[in-house]
C-alpha positions in Angstrom: -22.5 42.6 -6.3 -19.9 40.1 -4.9 -21.3 35.9 -5.4 -22.2 33.7 -2.6 -19.0 31.7 -1.8 -20.5 27.7 -3.3 -19.7 26.2 0.4 -22.3 29.1 1.8 -24.7 28.3 -1.0 -24.9 24.8 -0.3 -25.6 25.4 3.4 -28.3 27.6 2.2 -29.7 24.6 0.2 -29.1 22.2 3.0 -31.3 24.6 5.4 -33.9 24.7 2.8 -33.7 21.1 1.9 -34.3 20.2 6.0 -36.8 23.2 6.2 -39.2 21.9 3.3 -38.4 18.1 4.3 -40.0 19.4 7.9 -43.0 20.5 5.8 -43.1 17.8 3.5 -43.2 15.2 6.5 -45.7 17.6 8.2 -48.5 18.8 5.7 -48.4 15.6 3.8 -46.5 16.3 0.4 -44.6 13.3 0.3 -46.0 12.2 -3.1 -45.1 14.9 -4.5 -41.7 15.6 -3.4 -41.0 11.8 -4.0 -42.1 12.3 -7.9 -41.1 15.3 -8.7 -38.3 16.6 -6.0 -36.5 13.9 -5.5 -35.7 12.7 -9.2 -33.5 15.6 -9.6 -31.2 13.9 -7.0 -31.2 10.6 -8.7 -29.5 12.8 -11.6 -27.3 13.7 -9.3 -26.6 10.4 -8.3 -26.0 9.3 -11.9 -24.1 11.9 -13.5 -21.3 10.8 -10.0 -21.4 7.4 -10.9 -20.9 8.8 -15.2 -17.9 10.2 -13.8 -16.1 7.9 -11.7 -14.5 5.3 -13.4 -13.0 7.9 -16.3 -12.0 10.3 -13.5 -9.6 7.7 -11.4 -8.7 6.0 -14.7 -7.3 9.1 -16.1 -6.5 10.9 -12.8 -3.9 7.3 -12.3 -2.7 7.6 -15.3 -1.8 11.1 -15.6 -0.3 10.7 -12.0 2.3 7.9 -12.6 3.3 9.6 -16.2 4.0 12.3 -14.1 6.8 10.9 -12.8 8.9 11.1 -15.6 11.4 8.7 -15.7 10.9 6.2 -13.0 14.1 5.0 -13.1 16.0 8.0 -12.6 13.7 9.7 -9.7 14.7 5.8 -8.4 15.0 6.2 -4.3 12.9 9.6 -4.2 10.2 8.5 -6.4 9.9 4.8 -4.3 10.1 6.5 -0.5 7.2 9.3 -1.3 4.9 7.2 -2.9 5.2 4.1 0.0 4.7 7.1 2.9 1.8 8.6 0.8 0.0 4.8 1.0 1.1 4.2 4.2 0.2 7.8 5.9 -3.1 7.0 4.2 -4.0 3.7 5.3 -3.2 5.2 8.8 -5.9 7.5 8.4 -8.1 5.3 7.4 -7.0 2.8 10.2 -7.7 5.4 12.7 -11.5 6.6 10.9 -12.5 2.7 11.2 -11.3 2.5 14.9 -13.2 5.9 15.8 -16.7 4.8 13.7 -16.5 1.5 15.4 -16.1 3.2 19.2 -18.7 5.8 18.9 -21.0 3.7 16.1 -22.7 6.8 15.1 -25.1 5.2 12.9 -27.0 2.8 15.9 -28.5 5.7 17.8 -31.4 6.3 15.2 -34.7 4.8 16.9 -35.2 1.0 16.3 -38.0 1.5 13.9 -35.9 3.7 11.7 -32.9 1.0 11.7 -35.7 -1.7 11.0 -37.2 0.2 7.9 -33.8 0.8 6.8 -32.7 -2.9 6.9 -35.4 -3.7 5.5 -35.0 -1.2 2.1 -31.3 -2.9 2.1 -32.6 -6.3 2.0 -35.1 -5.6 -1.2 -32.0 -3.6 -2.8 -30.0 -6.8 -2.7 -33.1 -9.2 -3.7 -33.5 -6.8 -6.5 -29.9 -7.0 -7.4 -29.7 -10.5 -7.3 -27.4 -10.2 -4.5 -27.9 -12.9 -1.7 -30.0 -12.3 1.3 -27.5 -11.8 4.8 -28.1 -14.4 6.9 -28.2 -13.2 10.3 -31.5 -10.6 10.0 -33.8 -11.7 7.4 -36.6 -9.1 7.5 -38.6 -9.6 4.5 -38.9 -13.1 5.8 -40.1 -12.5 9.0 -44.1 -13.2 9.0 -45.2 -10.4 11.9 -43.5 -7.5 9.5 -45.4 -8.6 6.2 -47.1 -5.2 6.2 -44.5 -2.8 6.9 -42.1 -5.1 4.1 -45.1 -4.5 1.5 -45.4 -1.1 2.3 -42.0 -0.3 2.0 -41.5 -2.4 -1.1 -44.0 -0.7 -2.9 -42.5 3.1 -2.3 -39.0 1.1 -3.4 -41.2 0.0 -6.6 -42.3 3.4 -7.0 -38.8 4.9 -6.8 -36.5 2.3 -8.6 -34.8 4.2 -10.4 -31.6 4.3 -7.3 -31.4 0.7 -7.8 -28.7 0.2 -10.4 -28.5 -3.0 -12.5 -24.7 -3.3 -12.7 -24.6 -3.9 -9.2 -24.8 -7.8 -9.3 -22.7 -9.1 -6.8 -22.6 -13.1 -6.4 -21.2 -13.6 -2.9 -20.2 -17.7 -3.2 -16.8 -17.7 -2.9 -16.7 -20.3 -0.5 -14.8 -22.8 -2.6 -12.2 -20.0 -3.2 -8.1 -20.2 -3.0 -6.4 -18.0 0.0 -5.0 -16.0 -3.3 -8.3 -15.6 -5.0 -8.7 -11.7 -4.1 -5.1 -11.5 -5.7 -6.5 -12.9 -8.6 -9.4 -11.0 -8.6 -7.4 -7.6 -8.4 -6.3 -8.5 -12.3 -8.8 -7.6 -15.0 -9.0 -10.3 -18.0 -11.2 -7.6 -20.0 -10.3 -4.2 -19.0 -13.5 -2.9 -20.7 -16.0 -5.6 -18.9 -14.3 -3.8 -15.5 -14.7 -0.2 -16.9 -18.7 -1.4 -17.9 -18.8 -3.6 -14.2 -16.9 -0.4 -12.0 -14.6 -3.2 -10.9 -12.4 -0.5 -10.0 -9.4 -2.4 -8.1 -9.4 -3.7 -11.6 -9.3 -0.7 -12.9 -7.0 0.9 -10.7 -4.3 -1.6 -11.5 -4.7 -1.4 -15.2 -4.1 1.6 -14.7 -0.7 2.2 -12.6 0.3 -0.6 -15.3 -0.5 1.6 -18.4 1.0 4.4 -16.7 4.4 2.6 -15.6 4.6 1.1 -19.7 3.8 4.9 -20.9 6.6 6.1 -18.9 9.2 3.6 -20.3 8.5 4.1 -23.9 10.9 6.4 -26.3 9.8 10.5 -25.9 8.8 10.8 -29.5 5.9 7.9 -28.8 5.2 9.1 -24.9 5.1 12.9 -25.2 2.0 12.2 -27.7 0.0 10.1 -25.2 0.8 11.8 -22.3 -0.8 15.0 -23.1 -3.8 13.1 -24.8 -4.2 11.4 -21.1 -3.5 14.8 -19.2 -6.1 16.3 -21.6 -8.6 13.8 -20.7 -7.9 14.3 -17.2 -8.5 17.6 -17.4 -12.0 17.1 -19.2 -13.2 14.4 -16.1 -11.7 17.4 -13.7 -13.6 20.0 -15.4 -17.2 18.1 -15.7 -17.0 17.3 -11.8 -16.3 21.3 -11.3 -19.6 22.0 -13.9 -22.1 19.6 -11.6 -20.4 21.5 -8.5 -21.8 24.1 -9.4 -25.4 23.2 -9.5 -24.7 21.6 -6.2 -26.5 23.6 -3.9 -30.0 22.8 -6.0 -28.7 19.0 -5.2 -28.5 19.4 -1.7 -31.6 20.6 -1.5 -33.6 17.7 -4.0 -31.5 15.1 -2.2 -32.1 16.2 1.3 -35.4 16.4 0.6 -36.0 13.6 -0.8 -33.9 11.2 0.9 -35.3 12.7 4.5 -39.0 12.5 3.4 -38.3 8.8 2.1 -36.4 7.7 5.1 -38.8 9.3 7.7 -42.0 8.9 6.2 -45.4 10.6 7.8 -43.9 10.8 11.0 -41.5 14.0 12.1 -39.9 11.7 15.1 -38.2 10.2 12.7 -36.9 13.1 10.8 -35.6 14.0 14.2 -33.7 10.8 14.1 -31.9 11.2 10.4 -30.9 14.6 11.1 -29.4 13.4 14.6 -27.5 10.7 12.4 -26.0 13.5 10.6 -24.6 15.3 13.1 -23.4 11.8 14.8 -21.5 11.1 11.8 -20.3 14.6 11.1 -19.1 14.9 14.9 -17.2 11.8 14.3 -15.6 12.5 11.3 -14.5 15.6 12.4 -13.2 14.5 15.7 -10.8 12.0 13.4 -10.1 15.0 11.0 -9.0 16.8 13.9 -6.6 13.8 15.7 -4.9 13.6 12.1 -4.4 17.6 11.8 -2.9 18.3 15.3 -1.8 14.9 16.8 -1.3 12.5 14.2 1.0 14.8 11.7 2.6 16.6 14.2 3.9 13.8 16.3 4.8 11.9 12.9 7.0 14.8 11.9 8.3 15.5 15.6 9.3 11.5 16.0 11.0 11.5 12.5 12.5 14.9 11.5 14.3 16.2 14.5 15.0 19.4 13.1 11.2 20.4 13.4 9.3 20.1 16.6 5.6 19.9 17.0 5.2 23.7 17.1 6.8 24.2 14.5 5.6 22.3 12.0 1.9 22.8 13.1 2.8 26.9 12.6 4.5 26.5 9.7 1.2 24.8 7.6 -0.9 27.3 9.3 -1.1 29.1 5.8 -2.0 26.6 3.6 -4.5 24.7 6.0 -6.5 28.1 6.0 -6.4 28.4 1.9 -7.3 24.6 2.4 -10.5 25.6 3.8 -11.6 28.1 2.1 -10.8 26.3 -1.6 -11.7 22.8 -0.6 -8.8 21.9 -3.4 -5.2 20.9 -3.0 -4.2 21.8 -6.1 -5.3 25.5 -5.3 -3.7 25.3 -2.5 -0.7 23.5 -3.9 1.4 27.6 -4.4 0.8 28.3 -0.7 1.6 24.9 0.7 5.0 24.9 -1.6 5.7 28.3 -0.4 4.6 27.1 3.6 7.5 24.0 3.3 10.2 25.3 1.3 10.0 29.1 3.5 8.8 28.2 7.2 9.6 24.5 7.5 12.9 24.7 5.2 12.1 21.8 2.7 14.8 22.5 -0.5 12.8 23.3 -3.8 13.7 20.1 -5.3 12.5 17.8 -2.8 9.3 20.2 -2.6 8.9 20.6 -6.4 8.3 16.6 -6.7 6.7 15.5 -4.0 4.0 17.4 -3.2 2.6 17.9 -7.0 2.4 13.9 -6.5 0.6 14.4 -3.1 -1.9 17.1 -4.2 -3.2 13.7 -6.8 -2.5 10.7 -4.7 -2.3 11.7 -1.2 -6.4 11.8 0.2 -5.7 11.3 3.7 -8.4 13.0 4.9 -10.6 11.8 1.9 -10.0 8.5 2.6 -10.8 8.4 6.5 -14.0 10.1 5.9 -15.2 7.3 2.8 -14.2 4.9 5.8 -16.4 6.5 8.4 -18.9 6.8 6.4 -19.4 3.4 4.9 -19.1 2.0 7.9 -21.8 4.5 10.0 -24.2 3.9 7.2 -23.8 0.3 7.1 -24.7 1.0 11.1 -27.6 3.2 10.4 -29.1 0.2 7.8 -28.5 -2.8 10.1 -25.5 -3.7 8.8 -22.9 -5.7 10.4 -19.7 -4.9 8.5 -17.1 -8.1 9.6 -13.6 -7.1 10.1 -12.6 -9.0 6.5 -15.1 -6.6 4.6 -13.6 -3.5 7.2 -9.9 -4.3 6.0 -11.5 -4.5 2.0 -12.8 -0.7 3.1 -8.9 -0.2 4.1 -7.8 -1.7 0.6 -10.3 -0.3 -1.4 -10.1 3.4 0.2 -6.5 4.0 0.0 -6.1 2.8 -3.7 -9.0 4.8 -4.5 -7.5 7.7 -2.8 -5.0 8.0 -5.5 -7.5 8.6 -8.5 -9.5 11.1 -6.4 -8.9 14.5 -8.3 -7.8 17.0 -6.0 -11.2 19.0 -7.0 -14.1 20.3 -4.6 -16.0 16.8 -3.3 -14.4 14.5 -5.6 -14.4 12.1 -3.0 -18.1 11.9 -2.6 -17.5 10.2 -6.6 -15.6 7.7 -4.9 -17.6 7.0 -2.0 -19.4 5.1 -4.6 -16.5 2.7 -5.5 -15.8 1.9 -1.9 -19.3 1.3 -0.7 -19.7 -1.6 -3.7 -16.7 -2.7 -2.6 -18.4 -4.4 0.7 -21.9 -5.1 -1.3 -23.7 -1.9 0.4 -26.0 0.3 -1.6 -24.3 3.2 -3.4 -27.5 5.2 -3.8 -26.9 5.7 0.3 -24.5 8.8 -0.4 -28.0 10.9 -1.0 -28.0 10.3 3.0 -24.4 12.0 4.0 -24.3 14.6 0.9 -26.3 17.0 2.3 -22.7 17.6 5.0 -20.4 16.9 2.5 -19.5 20.2 1.0 -19.0 21.3 4.8 -16.9 18.2 5.7 -14.6 18.3 2.3 -13.6 21.8 3.7 -12.4 20.2 6.6 -10.6 17.1 4.8 -8.8 19.3 2.4 -7.2 20.6 5.4 -5.7 17.2 5.9 -5.0 16.9 2.7 -2.6 19.7 2.8 -1.1 19.1 5.9 -0.4 15.5 5.1 1.4 17.1 1.9 3.5 19.3 3.9 4.2 15.9 6.6 5.5 13.9 3.8 7.9 16.6 2.1 9.2 17.3 5.5 10.5 13.6 6.3 11.5 12.8 2.5 13.5 16.2 2.5 14.9 15.1 5.7 15.5 11.4 4.6 17.5 13.1 1.5 19.5 15.3 3.3 17.5 18.7 1.9 16.1 19.7 4.9 17.5 23.2 6.8 14.7 24.9 8.7 17.3 26.8 10.9 17.9 28.9 7.5 13.9 29.9 7.5 12.4 33.1 9.0 11.0 32.5 11.8 7.4 31.1 12.4 
């Protein structure tokens, strides 16, 4: 008997979680749900946070060391990395434009938005984070009864709170270059403990560059050890993801019941938010696949038309959709760009493996959209300066996103924390993550093909006329 594919198992878990949450809200099973089902979702959040830091650290070091002799690679390596970073930033900016335009998190019922905002302020208070100035529900006398009831519920389920999030916001006296200073860690172990991801990313890149410059006898054992450690944490992601259908059920049931309370109308509002959020993400990903990449290639590579590029990447896109893994799709991607786009194998064998490690345009876009949508859903208005932080963090974090299914969800914690939001919010969007992951992997792979075509053209190693007709 053929085993059901993981994405179908996740969809079944999602449907069962929604159905159970509906029954729980309707028949008053909420206490049982919060006591005996939601904790499994808490365990999953903890597992993701456990894996996130070492996954980013060793993935980036491994990616940098895989460049080999950086001086020898020279122009090709610099071009590749810069182009990947620029396309990733473009994806994040497009995502931010869409989520600000459509505001998928703001369309819920005012009562649900208000209760979400109260939960957020209580979370900030519990973590010693300065209260927001614009709206302070917890201090409004007219809402004391509601605040007290939510506070009691949060106290009962306070395992969501991570004590490591103790971020002071007193930056008024900081100089203009203070953000740059903050990127450089003074104690890497402290950065690892506190999950200061920009500092960890800086250390990983610095560490990897230094390893590349070592003599071969000193470098080889280190590279092998780091590659092995990186593989361990990638396998940990795979192990955790095997239990994804059950965790989808637990997270969906627990978070929906927690947010909706005893009102079925609130449940409908929460599901409506997930639908609106998913549609904005899919729209952004579709723009990248069908407009941005083909247009970018046709404008920069005269030998490849919009239609030729799109047709040439079709097999890789279908494989990426079914596997949700850039690495698993890599052989098909290489075959597509070599045989259908005319990229020389010398270029593709260098550019595409790096892309499978550092180029996560779809993942970065989804993170940007999700963070702003979740903030909207909790009545938190992110300033443009905070959204600029999202651009930087999502771009850099994508470098460390392991090319395995749903690894981007692990890095969502990083982006949420970078703007002072509750990382436990990922539970709200997790139920639809697997489906969206299939779509954003298509974007990642298409971006790899676009960049390899552009780099090959700039190096005189693109000859689409010598390929078979697509």
